[in-house]
N, C-alpha and C positions, 0 to 999 in steps of 0.2 A: 498430582501436579507438584513439581519441584521448582522453587524459586531460588535462583542463584544468590549466594551469600551477599554479594555486593549490591544486588538489586533489593534484596530483602532489607538490608541495613539502610539503604537510601530511602525506601518507602517508610520504614519505621521512624526515620528522622525527619520525614516531611520534605526530603530533597527531591529535585526534579529527576524523573525517569521517563525515557522514551522507548516504547516498544517498536521493534522492527520485524516485519514479516520475513519469512525465510524461503518462500517460493522462488524468489529471484535467485537465491543461492543455488538451488538444485535444478531449477527449470528455466531460469532466465539468463544465466551467465555461463559462458563456456568454461570447462575445466582446462587447465588448473588455475585460471585466473579468478574463479569464483570465490575461493577461500580468501585470497588476498583482498579482493574488492569488498567482501563482507566485513573484513576488519577495518577497511577504510571507511565504510559507512558507519561503523561503530565509533570510529575516531571522530567523524564529523559531529556525532552526537556529543562526544566529550568536549570537542572544541566549542560547542554551543553552551557548555556548562551543565550538561545533564549526564546521567548514567544510562548507557544503552542496555536494552533487554531484548536480544534477538529471541524470537519465539519459534519453537519447533517441537516435534515429537521424536524422542530418541529412546529406542528400546522399549517402546510402549508407554513411555512416561512423558507427559506434557512438561516441557522445560520453559521457564521464563528467565531468559538469560542463559547463554551457552559458554561453557569453558572451552579451552582450546581443543581438547579431544573431541567434544561433542560437535563443535563447528566443523572440524576437519572430517569427522565421520559423515555429517550431513552433506558436505561439499563433494565428497568422493564416493558415496554410496550410490551406485547406479540403480539400485532397487528402491531408492527413496521415492515415496509417492506424494502427490499433491493432495493436501488434506484440507477440506473445507469443514464447516461445523458438522455436517451430517456424517462425515467419515471419522471424526475424532474417536468415538467409542470403539469403532471397529478396528482401527489401527492400534489403539491402546491395548485392546484385548488380545490382539495378535502379536504384540511385542514388536511392532514394526517401527520403521523410521519414516517420518513424514515431514514435509515442509508446509508451513501454514500459509493459507491465503489471507487476503484482507479480512474476510469474514471470521475465520477461525482465530486469527491473531487478535482481532477486536474482542472476540468472546473471551479468550484466555487472558488477555491483558486486563479486561474489566474485572474478571474474577480475582486477579492478583492485586487490584487496586491501582492500576495504571490508567491515566486519563488520556494521554497523548501518544499517538504513534504515527510513524512515517512509512510511506511506501512510494512506489513509482507512480502507478496509475490505478485508479479505482476500477473495479469491474462494473458491468452495467447491463443494459438491454442490448442484445445482439441484433445485428441486421437481420431482417426477416422474421423477427420475433412474433409478428402477428400471425404467422403460420406455425412456428416451432415452439412458441412460448419459452424461448431460450433467454433466461435472465439470470444474472449472477446472484448468488446468495449474499454477496456483499451488501446489496441494497436492503433486503429485508432484515439482515442482521443489524445493520446500523439503525434501523427503525426501532430497535428495542435494546440497544447497547449504547450507553452514554459515554462514548469516546470521541475524541477529535482525531480525524484522519487527515494528515498533511500529505497532499498528493499533487501531481501535475495534471489535475483533471482526471477524466476517464480515458482509457486507451482509445486512440483515434480509430482503431479497427472496429469500434462499436457504433451503435446508433446513439450519438451524443444527445440529440434533442429528446429522444424517447427516454433516455436515462435521466435527464434533468426533470422531465415530467414525472417520472416515477419517484424520484427523490422528494419532489414537492408533495405528491400524494401520500408518501410514507411519513412525512413530517420531518425529514432530515434537512437541517439547515445547510446552505451552501454559501461560503464566503470567498470572495476573490481577493487574493493578497496583492494589493497595490494595482488592481486591474478591475475593470468592469466587464472584461471579456473572459468567458470560461475557457481555460486552456485545453488543448487536445494532445497531451502527452508529448509526442515528438514535436508538436507545433504549439506555439505560444497562444494561438487563437484558434478555437475550434469552429468559429463562425456563430457562436451563441453567446448571449449575454448572461451575466450573473447578477442577481438582484442586489447583493450587498457587497460593498467594498470595504476592506480594512487596511490600515496603513502601517501597523506595527504589531509586534508580538504582544505588547502590553494591551492593545485594544482587543486582541483575540482572547487573552487571559481574562479580561474583564467580562467578555461574553460568556466564557466558561463559568466564571464565578457567579454570574447572574442567573444561571439555569435553576439553581435551587429555589431562588426567590419567586420565580414564575412557574415552578412546578414541572420543568422539563429536563430533569437530570438524567433520565433514562433514554433520551433521544440523542442519536449521534449527530455530529457536525462534520462537515467537509470543508477544509481550508485548501482552496485551489491555488497552487503556487506555480505560475507559468515558467516554463523552461527559459533560461537566459537567452537573449538574442544570438549570442555568439555560439551557443550550443544547439540551437534549433536545427532540425533536419530541413534540407531544401524542400519546399512545398511541392514542386513538380515531381521530384524524386519520390517523395512520400506518397503522393496520389497515384503515381504509376505502380509503385510496389504494392500498395493496398489493393488496387484493381487486379493485378496479376496474382497476388497472394490469395485473395478470396477465390479466384477462379481455380487455382491449384488445389486449395483445400476442398472445394466442392468436387473436383474430379477424383480426389483420393478418398472421399467419404469421411473427411475429418469434421467432427461436429461436437457440440457441447463444450465441456471444459477443456477439451483438447485443442480447440480452435486458437485460443490465445497463445499458448506456447508454440504452436505450429507457425502462426503468423509472425511472432517475435523472431523465431529462428529464420523464417523466410526473409524478413527485413534485414537481419544481420548478414545473411549470406549474400543477398542480392545487392545490398548497399555497400558491400565490402568493408563492413565494420563501422560505417558511419552511424547507423542506428544504435549500435552498442555503445559507441562513444556518447551519443545523446542520452541514452538510458542511464548510463553510469553518472553523468553529470547531473541529471535531474534528481536522481535518488540521493546523491550526495547533498545537493542543495536543500531537498526536502528534509533530510535528516538534521541538517544544521538549523533550519527554521523551526522544526518541531522542538528541538532542544531549547531554543530561545523562548518559544511559547511556554514550554513546560517549566522553565526556570522562572519566568514571570508569574505563572500560575502558582507555583510552589511558594513564591514570595508572598502571595495574597492569602494563602491558606495555612501557612505555618503558625 
């Protein structure tokens, strides 16, 4: 594992660092805009007072923080694979290029000593999981990895209610940022409540700091930050695209970890870019909020 010099120095000095997952770069955003947008997400972290650490596997080496060459390689390599925790060793041994999911980003960030990371939407329990047992490794990884994930809830293409139940069972805390309603990625309200509401980055940092005292430093936390009203996807359009996208995926035999990128691409094409606009906006907002939380937390622990 290689930690970028800037990230290593910040960690050594006790300054704020925010990890960023990289699946969105290779599998969530269209080329050639993906590299530019990845840099914008990193800039949002800097604007919030923290150092960005985009995580990926480059040439078989886990990278915590990417230089320009590594980011461009990831953004333009059509053979880059989506890497969760279980694939990390295989891709590393094969010298491959991989973009990290929430699960593998959390795992690698924690190994590097990073507590806060930002993403778009959390993975979760898939629709029909009672028959397929299809559930994202994001959930179980967070149950044993002491990081805070700042996200816009779980992707609305999932079974949101079942995902919240699983998070509760696994002991992963869920906080709503200035809301009592659990967000649904493209939508500010998934239709489900969230048990705990926080109002400021300082309040979140206090919760992170309190984990040691109560003996839960190895359990993950989810900070659900709803998409801004002006950036939200039209609900009728969302529901229509979800219905048609799920039907198309079933017809084409798409399943497992391939469902999410398939549906994200479906939303992008069928909404004529509206879903992409929403996706970029919410990731940028999450990156900024994560940086503010990390900055506050670093101030408590230095």
